[in-house]
C-alpha positions as CSV (number, residue, x, y, z in Angstrom):
1,M,77.8,22.6,80.5
2,G,78.7,19.6,82.5
3,N,78.7,18.2,86.0
4,C,81.7,17.7,88.0
5,V,82.8,14.4,89.8
6,A,83.6,14.6,93.3
7,T,84.9,11.8,95.2
8,E,86.1,11.3,98.8
9,A,90.0,12.2,98.9
10,G,91.4,8.8,99.9
11,A,94.6,9.4,98.0
12,V,95.9,11.8,100.8
13,I,93.5,11.4,103.6
14,T,93.1,7.8,104.2
15,T,91.0,6.0,106.7
16,A,94.3,4.8,108.3
17,T,95.6,8.2,108.9
18,K,92.4,10.5,109.4
19,P,88.7,10.0,109.1
20,Q,87.5,11.0,105.7
21,R,84.6,12.7,107.4
22,T,84.8,14.4,110.7
23,T,82.6,16.8,112.7
24,M,83.4,20.2,113.9
25,G,80.5,21.2,116.4
26,D,77.3,20.4,114.3
27,R,79.0,20.7,111.0
28,R,80.6,17.9,108.9
29,V,84.1,18.4,107.3
30,V,84.7,16.5,104.1
31,F,87.9,16.4,101.8
32,L,87.1,15.7,98.0
33,D,88.9,15.2,94.8
34,V,86.7,17.2,92.3
35,A,87.4,16.5,88.7
36,L,85.6,18.7,85.7
37,S,83.6,17.6,83.1
38,A,84.7,16.9,79.5
39,A,82.0,19.4,78.5
40,Y,83.2,22.6,80.6
41,A,81.5,25.7,79.4
42,A,81.4,29.2,80.5
43,G,79.4,29.5,83.8
44,G,80.9,26.5,85.4
45,D,80.0,22.8,86.0
46,T,77.4,21.9,88.5
47,L,79.1,20.7,91.8
48,D,76.6,18.3,93.6
49,L,77.6,18.2,97.4
50,S,74.4,16.4,98.5
51,P,75.9,12.9,98.9
52,W,78.0,14.5,101.8
53,L,75.6,17.3,103.1
54,K,72.1,17.4,104.0
55,S,71.9,21.2,103.5
56,N,73.9,23.8,101.5
57,A,77.6,24.2,102.4
58,D,78.7,26.7,104.6
59,F,82.4,26.9,103.4
60,V,84.1,25.4,100.4
61,D,88.0,25.9,99.7
62,L,89.3,24.7,96.7
63,E,93.3,24.6,95.8
64,A,94.5,25.9,92.7
65,V,96.4,23.3,90.5
66,T,99.0,23.5,87.8
67,S,98.5,21.1,84.8
68,G,100.6,21.4,81.5
69,G,102.2,24.7,82.7
70,T,98.8,26.2,83.1
71,V,97.7,27.5,86.6
72,Y,93.9,26.8,87.2
73,R,92.2,28.9,89.7
74,P,88.8,27.3,91.1
75,E,85.9,29.3,92.4
76,Y,82.9,27.9,94.1
77,V,79.6,29.7,93.5
78,R,77.1,28.8,96.1
79,G,73.7,27.5,94.8
80,T,70.3,27.4,96.2
81,S,70.9,23.9,97.7
82,S,73.8,21.5,98.2
83,S,73.2,20.1,94.7
84,T,73.1,23.2,92.7
85,G,76.4,25.0,93.4
86,K,78.9,25.8,90.5
87,L,82.6,25.3,90.1
88,K,83.9,27.9,87.9
89,V,87.7,27.9,86.7
90,Y,90.0,30.6,85.6
91,S,93.5,30.6,84.0
92,G,96.0,32.9,83.0
93,A,97.1,36.3,84.5
94,G,93.7,38.0,84.3
95,Q,90.9,37.8,86.8
96,N,88.3,36.9,84.4
97,N,90.0,34.5,81.8
98,E,87.5,31.7,82.6
99,V,88.5,28.4,80.8
100,A,86.4,26.2,78.4
101,G,86.6,22.9,76.6
102,D,87.4,19.6,77.9
103,M,88.9,19.9,81.6
104,H,88.2,16.4,82.7
105,T,91.9,15.8,83.5
106,V,91.9,18.8,86.0
107,V,91.3,17.6,89.5
108,F,91.0,19.9,92.5
109,R,91.3,19.2,96.2
110,A,88.3,20.6,98.2
111,M,87.5,21.1,101.8
112,V,83.9,21.4,102.4
113,I,82.2,22.3,105.7
114,G,78.3,22.1,106.2
115,K,75.5,20.4,107.6
């Protein structure tokens, strides 16, 4: 099991067009590009959101992506803190076809809301 690498999504949301971090009431909204690890295993990669949030995420939305003809569907599983959430990834037609193996080339766009 590995760790995801999350970076602020500067490729689409740039400081010239929109702030990369914005607020909504007392919550922060952050857009991230999340790359999976080369050692992705069943159960998911750890997705550490603590660089952007002080407490756990209220909402995480991830877009599905297509890579090499395969559609990858992400699922965020909330942890006990902002640093212990998991990102699970599924592919194929079934609901429970979790992927395994080297997934470091698959990158998801995420919108995260929290404190």
